[in-house]
C-alpha positions in Angstrom: -27.7 14.7 75.8 -24.9 13.0 73.9 -25.8 12.0 70.4 -25.8 8.2 69.9 -25.9 6.9 66.3 -28.7 4.4 65.7 -26.7 2.8 62.8 -29.9 2.7 60.8 -29.3 3.7 57.1 -31.7 5.3 54.7 -29.2 5.3 51.8 -25.7 3.8 51.5 -24.1 7.1 52.8 -27.0 8.5 54.9 -28.3 7.8 58.4 -32.0 7.3 58.6 -32.4 9.8 61.4 -30.4 12.4 59.5 -32.4 11.9 56.3 -35.8 11.9 58.1 -35.0 15.0 60.1 -33.8 16.8 57.0 -36.9 15.9 55.0 -39.2 17.1 57.8 -37.2 20.3 58.0 -37.2 21.0 54.2 -40.9 20.2 53.8 -41.8 22.5 56.7 -39.6 25.2 55.3 -41.3 24.8 51.8 -44.7 24.9 53.6 -43.8 28.0 55.6 -43.4 29.8 52.2 -46.9 28.9 51.1 -49.8 31.4 51.6 -51.4 28.9 54.0 -51.9 29.3 57.7 -53.1 25.9 58.8 -51.3 24.3 61.7 -53.3 21.1 61.4 -52.1 20.6 57.8 -48.6 21.5 58.8 -48.6 18.8 61.5 -50.0 16.3 59.1 -47.2 17.1 56.6 -44.7 16.5 59.5 -46.2 13.1 60.2 -46.2 12.2 56.5 -42.5 13.2 56.1 -41.5 11.4 59.3 -43.3 8.3 58.2 -42.3 8.1 54.5 -39.0 6.1 55.1 -39.7 4.5 58.4 -40.0 1.2 56.7 -36.3 1.3 56.1 -35.7 0.6 59.8 -36.5 -3.1 59.2 -33.8 -5.7 59.3 -34.7 -6.7 55.8 -34.0 -3.2 54.4 -30.8 -2.7 56.5 -29.3 -5.9 55.2 -30.2 -5.0 51.6 -28.8 -1.4 51.8 -25.5 -2.4 53.6 -24.8 -6.1 52.8 -27.0 -8.0 50.3 -28.3 -6.2 47.2 -30.1 -9.5 46.1 -32.7 -8.8 48.8 -34.0 -5.8 46.7 -37.1 -7.6 45.4 -38.0 -9.4 48.5 -41.5 -8.1 49.7 -40.2 -7.5 53.2 -37.5 -5.2 51.9 -40.0 -2.8 50.4 -40.5 0.1 52.8 -43.2 2.4 51.5 -46.3 0.5 52.7 -45.1 0.3 56.3 -44.5 4.0 56.1 -48.2 4.4 55.1 -49.4 2.3 58.0 -47.4 4.4 60.5 -48.6 7.6 58.8 -52.2 6.5 59.1 -51.8 5.4 62.8 -50.1 8.7 63.9 -52.5 10.9 62.0 -55.6 9.0 63.4 -54.1 9.4 66.9 -53.3 13.1 66.3 -56.7 14.0 65.0 -58.5 12.3 67.8 -56.4 14.3 70.3 -57.7 17.4 68.6 -61.3 16.1 68.4 -61.2 16.3 64.6 -63.0 13.9 62.3 -61.3 14.1 58.9 -60.9 10.9 57.0 -59.4 12.7 54.0 -56.3 13.8 56.1 -55.9 10.2 57.3 -56.1 9.0 53.7 -53.2 11.4 52.8 -51.1 10.1 55.6 -51.6 6.5 54.4 -51.4 6.9 50.6 -48.7 9.6 50.2 -45.9 7.7 52.1 -47.1 4.5 50.4 -46.8 6.0 46.9 -43.8 8.3 47.4 -41.7 6.1 45.0 -44.4 5.6 42.5 -47.3 7.4 40.8 -50.6 8.1 42.5 -53.4 5.6 41.9 -57.2 5.6 42.4 -57.6 6.5 46.1 -60.6 4.2 46.4 -58.7 1.1 45.2 -55.6 2.1 47.1 -57.2 2.2 50.5 -56.9 -1.5 51.1 -54.9 -4.0 53.1 -55.0 -7.7 52.4 -54.1 -10.6 54.8 -51.0 -11.3 52.8 -50.0 -7.6 53.2 -50.5 -7.8 57.0 -48.3 -10.9 57.2 -45.5 -9.0 55.3 -46.0 -5.9 57.5 -45.9 -8.0 60.7 -42.7 -9.7 59.6 -41.2 -6.3 58.9 -42.2 -5.0 62.3 -40.9 -8.1 64.1 -37.6 -7.7 62.4 -37.0 -4.1 63.7 -34.3 -3.8 66.4 -36.3 -2.1 69.2 -33.3 -0.4 70.8 -32.0 1.0 67.5 -35.5 2.3 66.7 -35.8 3.9 70.1 -32.4 5.7 69.5 -33.7 6.7 66.0 -36.8 8.3 67.5 -34.7 10.2 70.0 -32.4 11.5 67.3 -35.2 12.9 65.1 -35.0 16.7 65.0 -38.6 17.9 65.3 -40.6 20.8 66.8 -43.1 18.5 68.6 -42.0 15.0 69.6 -45.6 14.1 70.6 -46.4 13.9 66.9 -44.0 11.0 66.3 -43.4 9.1 69.6 -44.9 5.6 69.4 -44.0 2.0 69.6 -44.8 -0.7 67.0 -46.7 -2.6 69.7 -49.5 0.0 69.4 -50.2 -0.9 65.8 -53.6 -2.8 65.6 -54.2 -4.1 62.1 -57.9 -4.8 62.7 -58.3 -1.1 63.7 -56.2 -0.1 60.6 -58.7 -2.1 58.4 -61.7 -0.5 60.0 -60.1 3.0 59.5 -59.5 2.2 55.8 -63.1 1.2 55.4 -64.2 4.4 57.0 -62.0 6.5 54.6 -63.4 4.6 51.6 -66.9 5.6 52.6 -65.8 9.2 52.8 -64.1 9.1 49.4 -67.2 7.7 47.8 -69.2 10.7 48.9 -66.7 13.2 47.4 -68.4 12.9 44.0 -71.4 14.7 45.3 -69.5 17.6 46.8 -68.0 18.7 43.4 -65.0 20.3 44.9 -61.3 20.1 43.8 -60.1 21.1 47.2 -59.1 17.5 48.1 -57.2 17.1 44.8 -55.3 20.4 45.3 -54.4 19.4 48.9 -53.4 15.9 47.8 -51.0 17.0 45.1 -49.7 20.0 47.2 -48.7 17.8 50.1 -47.4 15.0 47.8 -45.3 17.7 46.0 -43.8 18.9 49.3 -42.9 15.4 50.4 -41.4 14.5 47.0 -39.4 17.7 46.7 -38.0 17.5 50.2 -37.1 13.8 49.9 -35.4 14.2 46.5 -33.7 17.5 47.6 -32.2 16.0 50.7 -30.7 13.0 48.9 -29.7 14.7 45.7 -28.3 18.0 46.7 -24.6 17.7 47.8 -24.2 21.4 48.8 -25.7 23.8 51.2 -29.5 23.3 50.9 -30.2 27.0 51.4 -29.9 27.2 47.6 -33.4 25.9 47.6 -34.6 29.0 49.3 -32.5 31.6 47.4 -34.6 34.7 46.8 -33.8 36.8 43.8 -35.2 40.2 43.0 -35.2 41.4 39.4 -36.5 44.9 38.6 -39.0 45.3 35.7 -37.0 48.2 34.3 -34.4 45.7 32.9 -36.9 45.1 30.1 -37.1 48.9 29.5 -33.3 49.1 29.3 -33.3 46.3 26.7 -36.1 47.8 24.6 -34.4 51.2 24.6 -31.3 49.8 22.9 -33.2 47.8 20.2 -32.7 49.2 16.7 -36.3 49.0 15.4 -36.3 51.3 12.4 -39.6 53.0 11.5 -42.9 51.9 10.1 -46.5 51.5 11.3 -45.9 48.1 13.0 -42.9 49.3 14.9 -44.8 52.3 16.1 -47.7 50.1 17.3 -45.1 47.8 19.0 -43.7 50.8 20.9 -47.1 52.1 21.8 -48.3 48.7 23.1 -45.2 48.3 25.2 -45.6 51.8 26.6 -49.3 51.3 27.3 -49.0 48.0 29.1 -45.9 49.2 31.0 -47.9 52.1 32.4 -50.8 49.9 33.7 -51.1 49.9 37.5 -50.9 46.4 39.1 -53.5 45.4 41.7 -52.1 42.4 43.7 -55.7 41.2 44.2 -56.2 40.8 40.4 -54.8 37.4 39.7 -55.8 36.7 36.0 -54.6 38.8 33.1 -54.9 38.6 29.3 -52.5 40.1 26.8 -54.2 40.1 23.4 -52.2 41.7 20.6 -51.7 41.1 16.9 -48.7 38.9 15.9 -45.4 40.8 15.8 -46.3 43.4 18.4 -43.8 42.2 21.1 -45.9 40.1 23.4 -42.9 38.2 24.7 -41.2 41.3 26.1 -44.4 42.9 27.3 -45.5 39.8 29.2 -42.0 39.5 30.8 -42.2 43.2 31.9 -45.7 42.7 33.3 -44.7 39.5 35.2 -41.7 41.4 36.8 -44.1 44.3 37.7 -46.5 41.9 39.4 -43.5 40.3 41.3 -42.2 43.7 42.4 -45.6 44.8 43.6 -46.3 41.6 45.6 -42.8 41.8 47.1 -43.5 45.4 48.2 -47.0 44.8 49.6 -46.8 41.2 50.9 -43.1 40.6 51.3 -43.3 37.5 49.1 -40.8 36.6 46.3 -42.5 35.3 43.2 -41.1 33.0 40.5 -41.9 33.6 36.8 -42.8 30.5 34.8 -43.0 31.1 31.0 -44.8 28.3 29.2 -45.0 27.7 25.5 -46.5 24.9 23.4 -43.5 24.1 21.2 -39.8 23.4 21.8 -38.8 25.5 18.8 -40.2 28.7 20.3 -38.8 27.9 23.8 -35.3 28.2 22.4 -36.3 31.5 20.7 -37.8 33.1 23.8 -35.2 31.7 26.2 -32.6 33.5 24.1 -34.6 36.7 24.3 -34.7 36.5 28.1 -31.0 35.7 28.2 -30.2 38.9 26.1 -32.4 41.0 28.4 -30.4 39.9 31.4 -27.0 40.3 29.8 -27.9 43.8 28.5 -28.4 44.7 32.2 -25.1 43.1 33.3 -27.0 40.3 35.1 -25.3 36.9 34.6 -28.1 34.6 33.5 -26.9 31.6 35.5 -29.4 28.8 36.2 -30.5 30.2 39.5 -31.8 33.2 37.6 -32.9 31.7 34.2 -33.7 28.0 33.7 -34.8 26.2 30.6 -36.6 22.9 31.3 -38.2 20.3 29.0 -37.8 16.6 28.4 -34.7 17.0 26.3 -32.7 19.5 28.4 -29.5 18.2 30.1 -28.6 18.6 33.7 -26.1 21.3 34.2 -26.9 23.9 37.0 -24.7 26.9 37.5 -24.9 29.5 40.3 -22.4 32.3 41.0 -19.8 30.7 38.7 -20.2 27.3 40.4 -21.3 24.4 38.2 -22.7 21.6 40.4 -22.2 17.9 39.8 -24.9 15.8 38.2 -27.0 14.7 41.2 -27.3 18.2 42.5 -27.9 19.8 39.1 -30.7 17.3 38.3 -32.5 17.8 41.6 -32.3 21.6 41.2 -33.4 21.7 37.6 -36.3 19.2 37.9 -37.4 21.1 41.0 -37.5 24.4 39.1 -35.1 26.2 41.5 -34.8 29.4 39.5 -36.3 32.9 39.4 -37.4 32.6 35.7 -38.3 29.2 34.2 -39.0 28.7 30.5 -40.8 25.4 29.9 -43.4 23.6 27.8 -47.1 23.3 28.1 -46.6 19.6 28.7 -44.3 20.2 31.7 -46.6 22.8 33.2 -50.0 21.2 32.7 -48.9 17.6 33.5 -47.5 19.0 36.8 -50.8 20.8 37.4 -53.2 17.9 36.5 -51.8 14.4 36.6 -50.6 11.4 38.7 -46.9 11.1 37.8 -44.5 11.3 40.7 -41.9 13.2 38.6 -44.3 15.8 37.4 -46.2 16.4 40.6 -43.0 17.2 42.5 -43.1 20.7 41.0 -46.7 21.4 42.0 -45.9 23.5 45.1 -43.7 25.7 42.9 -47.0 27.1 41.3 -47.8 28.9 44.6 -46.0 32.3 44.8 -45.6 32.5 41.0 -46.5 34.4 37.9 -47.4 31.9 35.1 -47.2 33.2 31.5 -49.2 31.0 29.1 -48.0 32.0 25.6 -50.0 30.9 22.5 -52.8 29.8 24.9 -55.1 29.1 21.9 -53.1 25.8 21.5 -55.1 24.3 24.4 -58.0 22.1 23.0 -61.5 23.5 23.7 -62.5 20.3 25.4 -60.3 21.3 28.4 -61.2 25.0 28.7 -63.7 24.4 31.5 -61.3 22.1 33.3 -58.4 24.6 33.2 -60.8 27.5 34.1 -61.7 25.6 37.3 -58.2 24.5 38.3 -56.5 27.8 37.4 -59.2 29.9 39.1 -58.9 27.8 42.2 -55.2 28.3 42.5 -55.5 32.0 41.8 -58.1 32.2 44.6 -56.2 30.2 47.2 -52.5 31.0 46.5 -50.3 33.8 45.3 -50.8 32.5 41.8 -51.0 35.0 38.9 -51.7 34.1 35.3 -51.0 36.0 32.0 -52.7 34.5 29.0 -50.8 35.8 25.9 -51.9 35.4 22.3 -53.2 37.1 19.2 -56.3 34.8 19.3 -57.6 34.9 22.8 -59.9 31.9 23.6 -62.8 32.3 25.9 -61.5 30.3 28.8 -62.4 32.7 31.6 -65.5 34.9 32.1 -65.1 38.6 31.5 -65.3 39.5 35.2 -62.5 37.1 36.0 -59.6 38.7 34.0 -58.1 42.0 33.3 -57.0 42.7 29.7 -53.7 44.5 29.6 -53.9 46.0 26.1 -56.6 48.0 24.4 -58.3 46.6 21.3 -57.2 49.6 19.2 -54.1 47.8 17.8 -56.3 45.5 15.8 -57.9 48.5 14.1 -54.6 49.9 12.9 -53.0 46.9 11.3 -53.2 46.4 7.6 -50.3 44.1 6.7 -52.1 41.7 4.4 -55.3 40.8 2.7 -57.0 37.4 3.0 -58.2 35.6 -0.1 -60.5 32.5 0.4 -61.0 29.9 -2.2 -63.3 27.1 -1.0 -63.2 25.2 -4.3 -61.7 21.8 -3.7 -58.6 21.1 -5.6 -55.9 18.4 -5.7 -52.3 19.3 -5.0 -51.4 18.9 -8.6 -54.3 21.2 -9.7 -53.3 23.8 -7.1 -49.6 23.7 -8.3 -50.6 24.0 -12.0 -52.5 27.2 -11.2 -49.7 28.8 -9.1 -47.9 31.9 -10.4 -44.6 32.3 -8.5 -43.2 35.8 -9.0 -39.5 36.4 -9.0 -39.5 39.3 -6.5 -41.7 37.7 -3.8 -41.2 35.3 -0.9 -43.6 32.4 -0.4 -44.7 30.1 2.4 -47.0 27.1 1.9 -48.4 25.6 5.1 -49.9 22.2 4.6 -51.9 19.9 6.9 -49.9 16.7 6.6 -46.3 15.7 6.1 -47.4 13.7 3.0 -49.2 16.6 1.3 -46.3 19.0 2.1 -43.8 16.5 0.5 -46.0 16.2 -2.6 -46.2 20.0 -3.1 -42.4 20.3 -2.4 -41.6 17.8 -5.1 -43.7 19.8 -7.6 -42.1 23.1 -6.7 -38.5 22.0 -6.5 -38.5 21.1 -10.2 -38.7 24.8 -11.0 -37.2 26.4 -7.9 -34.5 23.9 -6.7 -32.1 26.4 -5.3 -34.7 28.7 -3.8 -36.9 26.3 -1.8 -36.7 24.8 1.6 -38.8 22.1 3.3 -39.8 21.8 7.0 -41.5 19.1 9.0 -40.8 17.1 12.2 -39.6 14.2 9.9 -36.4 16.2 9.5 -33.9 16.0 12.4 -34.0 18.9 14.8 -30.5 20.1 14.0 -31.3 20.5 10.4 -34.8 22.0 11.1 -33.3 24.8 13.3 -30.7 25.5 10.6 -33.4 25.8 8.0 -35.5 28.1 10.1 -32.4 30.3 10.6 -32.0 30.4 6.8 -35.6 31.5 6.4 -35.1 34.2 9.0 -32.0 35.5 7.2 -33.9 35.3 3.8 -31.4 32.8 2.3 -34.3 31.0 0.7 -37.4 32.7 -0.6 -39.8 29.7 -0.8 -40.8 27.4 2.0 -43.1 24.4 2.2 -43.9 23.4 5.7 -46.4 21.7 8.0 -48.1 23.5 10.9 -44.6 23.5 12.5 -44.2 27.2 11.7 -47.8 28.2 12.6 -47.3 29.8 16.0 -44.5 31.7 17.5 -41.8 31.1 14.9 -40.5 34.5 13.9 -40.4 34.3 10.1 -41.8 36.7 7.5 -43.1 36.1 4.0 -44.8 38.3 1.3 -47.3 35.6 0.3 -48.6 32.7 2.5 -50.8 29.8 1.3 -52.6 27.8 4.0 -54.5 24.6 3.5 -57.9 24.8 5.3 -57.8 24.5 9.1 -59.7 25.7 12.2 -59.9 29.5 12.4 -57.3 29.9 15.2 -54.8 28.0 13.2 -55.5 30.1 10.1 -55.1 33.2 12.1 -51.8 32.1 13.5 -50.6 31.2 10.0 -51.6 34.6 8.7 -49.1 36.0 11.3 -46.2 34.8 9.1 -47.4 37.1 6.3 -45.7 40.5 6.1 -45.2 40.1 9.8 -43.0 43.2 10.2 -45.1 45.3 7.9 -42.0 46.6 6.2 -43.1 45.8 2.7 -46.2 46.5 0.6 -49.3 44.6 1.7 -49.0 40.8 1.7 -51.4 38.2 0.5 -52.7 35.3 2.7 -54.5 32.6 0.7 -56.7 30.0 2.3 -57.3 27.0 0.0 -59.0 23.6 0.3 -56.8 20.7 -0.8 -58.4 17.4 -1.6 -57.0 13.9 -1.6 -58.5 12.2 -4.6 -57.0 8.9 -3.8 -58.8 8.6 -0.5 -61.7 10.9 -1.4 -61.3 13.3 1.5 -59.9 16.7 2.4 -56.4 16.7 3.9 -57.8 18.8 6.8 -59.9 15.8 7.8 -56.8 13.7 8.6 -55.9 15.9 11.6 -58.7 18.3 12.6 -62.1 17.9 14.3 -64.8 18.3 11.7 -66.8 20.5 14.1 -64.0 23.0 14.2 -63.6 22.9 10.4 -67.4 23.4 9.8 -67.5 26.3 12.3 -64.6 27.9 10.4 -66.3 27.3 7.1 -69.5 29.0 8.4 -67.8 32.2 9.7 -65.7 32.8 6.5 -68.6 34.1 4.5 -66.7 36.5 2.2 -64.0 35.8 -0.4 -61.7 38.7 0.6 -60.9 40.2 4.1 -58.6 42.8 5.3 -56.3 41.8 8.2 -58.4 43.7 10.7 -61.6 42.2 9.4 -60.1 38.8 9.5 -58.8 39.1 13.0 -62.2 40.5 14.0 -63.7 37.1 13.4 -61.8 35.6 16.4 -64.5 36.3 19.0 -67.2 35.1 16.6 -65.3 31.8 16.1 -64.7 31.1 19.7 -68.3 32.1 20.6 -69.5 29.5 18.1 -67.2 26.9 19.4 -68.4 27.5 22.9 -71.9 27.0 21.8 -71.4 23.8 19.7 -68.5 22.0 21.4 -69.2 19.8 24.3 -67.7 20.3 27.8 -68.0 16.5 28.4 -64.2 15.9 28.5 -63.7 18.7 31.1 -66.7 17.5 33.2 -65.5 13.9 33.1 -62.0 15.0 34.2 -63.3 17.2 36.9 -65.2 14.2 38.3 -61.9 12.3 38.4 -60.3 15.2 40.4 -63.3 15.4 42.8 -63.0 11.6 43.5 -59.2 11.4 43.6 -59.2 8.8 40.8 -55.6 9.3 39.7 -55.3 6.1 37.6 -57.4 3.3 36.2 -57.5 0.8 33.3 -57.3 2.8 30.1 -60.0 2.8 27.5 -59.6 4.4 24.1 -61.0 7.9 23.9 -62.6 7.6 27.3 -61.7 9.5 30.5 -61.5 7.0 33.3 -59.0 8.7 35.5 -56.7 11.8 36.0 -54.0 9.9 34.1 -56.2 10.2 30.9 -55.6 14.0 30.8 -53.8 14.3 27.5 -53.1 17.8 26.3 -51.7 16.8 22.9 -53.0 13.6 21.5 -50.0 11.3 21.4 -49.2 9.5 18.2 -49.0 6.0 19.5 -47.7 4.7 16.2 -44.6 6.9 16.3 -41.2 5.7 17.4 -37.9 7.6 18.0 -35.3 7.0 15.4 -31.6 8.2 15.5 -30.3 9.3 12.1 -26.6 9.1 11.7 -26.5 11.9 9.2 -23.0 13.4 9.6 -19.8 13.3 11.6 -21.3 15.0 14.6 -24.0 12.3 14.7 -21.4 9.6 14.3 -19.6 11.0 17.3 -22.8 11.2 19.4 -23.8 7.7 18.5 -20.4 6.3 19.4 -20.7 8.0 22.8 -24.2 6.5 23.2 -22.9 3.0 22.3 -20.2 3.3 25.0 -22.7 4.4 27.5 -24.8 1.3 26.8 -22.0 -0.9 28.0 -22.3 0.6 31.5 -23.9 -2.1 33.7 -25.2 0.1 36.5 -28.5 1.5 35.3 -28.3 4.7 37.4 -24.8 5.4 36.1 -25.9 4.6 32.5 -28.8 7.1 32.8 -26.5 9.7 34.4 -24.0 9.3 31.4 -26.8 9.5 28.9 -28.2 12.7 30.5 -24.9 14.3 29.8 -25.2 13.8 26.1 -29.1 13.9 25.8 -29.4 17.4 24.3 -26.9 16.5 21.6 -28.3 13.0 21.1 -31.8 14.3 20.3 -30.6 16.7 17.7 -30.5 13.7 15.4 -33.7 12.0 16.5 -37.0 12.0 14.7 -40.3 10.7 16.0 -42.0 8.9 13.1 -44.2 6.0 12.1 -42.1 3.1 11.2 -44.5 0.2 10.8 -43.8 -0.4 7.1 -40.2 0.8 7.2 -38.6 -0.2 10.5 -34.9 0.5 10.8 -32.6 -1.8 12.8 -32.5 -1.6 16.6 -29.1 -1.1 18.2 -28.6 -0.5 21.9 -32.3 -0.6 22.4 -32.9 2.3 19.9 -34.0 2.5 16.3 -30.9 3.5 14.4 -30.2 4.5 10.8 -26.5 4.2 10.2 -24.7 6.6 7.9 -24.1 4.0 5.2 -27.9 3.2 5.0 -29.2 6.8 5.0 -30.6 6.6 1.5 -32.8 3.6 2.5 -34.6 5.5 5.3 -33.9 9.2 5.2 -34.1 11.8 2.4 -31.8 14.7 3.0 -34.4 17.2 1.8 -37.7 15.8 3.1 -36.6 13.7 6.1 -37.6 10.2 7.2 -39.1 8.0 4.4 -42.6 6.9 5.6 -43.9 4.0 3.6 -47.6 3.1 3.3 -50.6 5.3 2.8 -50.9 6.9 6.2 -51.0 10.6 6.7 -49.3 12.5 9.5 -49.4 16.1 10.7 -46.3 18.2 11.5 
């Protein structure tokens, strides 16, 4: 049959039948890679992908896309709701033909096309259609050129035309309303079933739709790149480790022993959850990478499935550090670490995707990077967990990438206890249903899973053989001035002071720099990232011997000091801080001091500004002695987490699970209350903080000038595209700080401190000048 063009457009340069056919094809190919054998779900996915843009066949949309852009905001020009109506009708018809009664699947076919350009909302409230909506939908249907639509249907490339063949005359809005009411009755009953199956299936199908839709429009090259399979042998890590020049001491011997022990462990593909619990400094990054590659190799051999490796960390600073390690491992083995093999993704990364010496243009790069099209992905906890539990369109697109993957969660103790139960339920579910493997890596392993659920990769012996520092505990409250007056800084020692707030860190720094001006360095997030990374490098290379910092250096940052002082904090934080003391074990035993600093002005401990009092009290209770050896101190980890498990409530997890059961993706927000899935907040955001650009040097001047030129671009998409090209450089000069009492001027819609006004807003040593009496962490 000769192909006849329907002349219906989905995008300015794309025919609607071509786009629809390609989205169906891509979504089905993604689906075929999933460990699911469910033909019904596959057919529903096909209906959803067919329906999602069908509203673009209206005369209103066709005029807008080809002739009159001013029609954009006209209600009849919107296409998603009509797509939802067609999805509902076709799925209802299909399920009846199969004698299946499943209101949930019908709800997906209505809501997912309806929301494919927005975030998911509360299903119960989204299953509605008002008389005004029906009028708009009827106007849209009446405007459709029936002949063009008939040609469009004929041109759709699909494995079963019976799924999609229909005419608009078949749509009965009264029946649609009755069906929606039936679905709502079903959704109301989900609360009693206490199952997250519906949530998982919702975000999985939504993810497949979003990724297929964005990939078709955004990728301007052969789309087979989406399905590129890459095998990397685990022995690449062995080759890298062999060539490391370690030297010799007890810690290095333990590091080699741990690597050898874990490397020799047999992998059982039926075991999905692993823990890697080792003291700081024993090489967990390389060991976890080796283990992940071993799992991938075994699954490939036994199941013929190619696994991704997704390495997740809590802080941006250690993402750079670990990404560089992975890059070195690949290069050492003559593997070109292009983006198809190794990808770094967080909210500040730019969009440059390279594969086999080809660098793709912006649209393709962005789609490939945001879709995690790579063998090894290094990313943040925020990217991972908000793609796992959330309602945001942009985040949920990645959800299907979690199937057929090994997830390494490094520094897992950073997850708040209130979400342990929630994560246990969701992660266990994925591990049970999909080829989803997890490695929890830390020196302080929280009790998220039951003992029979996970396999510990390393023996506990390593904790018995470490003796790098002694812990001294002074619970006497003292002001910063009193603490400083009693300090005895020795000439031949290096010192790290970790404080609980930026304010207290600045106060101590001001005291110390009077005597040690050329030997001291200050760290906090109030300092621009470019300078912060420079200072961390200086500490690593021992150019400065005294550092005052906030918790910024607490976990993962590879720095080493003879003596560490830490203001009182929850035990897991204390333990992580201790890991900066004589980390390499190359010197004589270090000293780790725990102190209690008191703010006389406000009559409270500095720890109270940022930490939960329950965690502080639990820590106080388990620290019964005044002096501990390293192994005694680390031995308190399980005691601490056991106590936390007993005294901390699971209410936040239980509330959030109820939101997952009932598909309540969003709702009106209430402070400190979980009302919907949208209220899942991993790290409590500082709502009082704003981003401020600091024009600190010539490079900053150049970047700001580029940004100012970008702001002149009228087209919003082109402006965003141009900004993305400089984003990583731009944010090297941005601090996120409270500005209520010291707001800098706004230029080009951004808070901006010009070079000539630096002294008014920014101190070159301690960063942004916060006025007022507030206290801030980090």
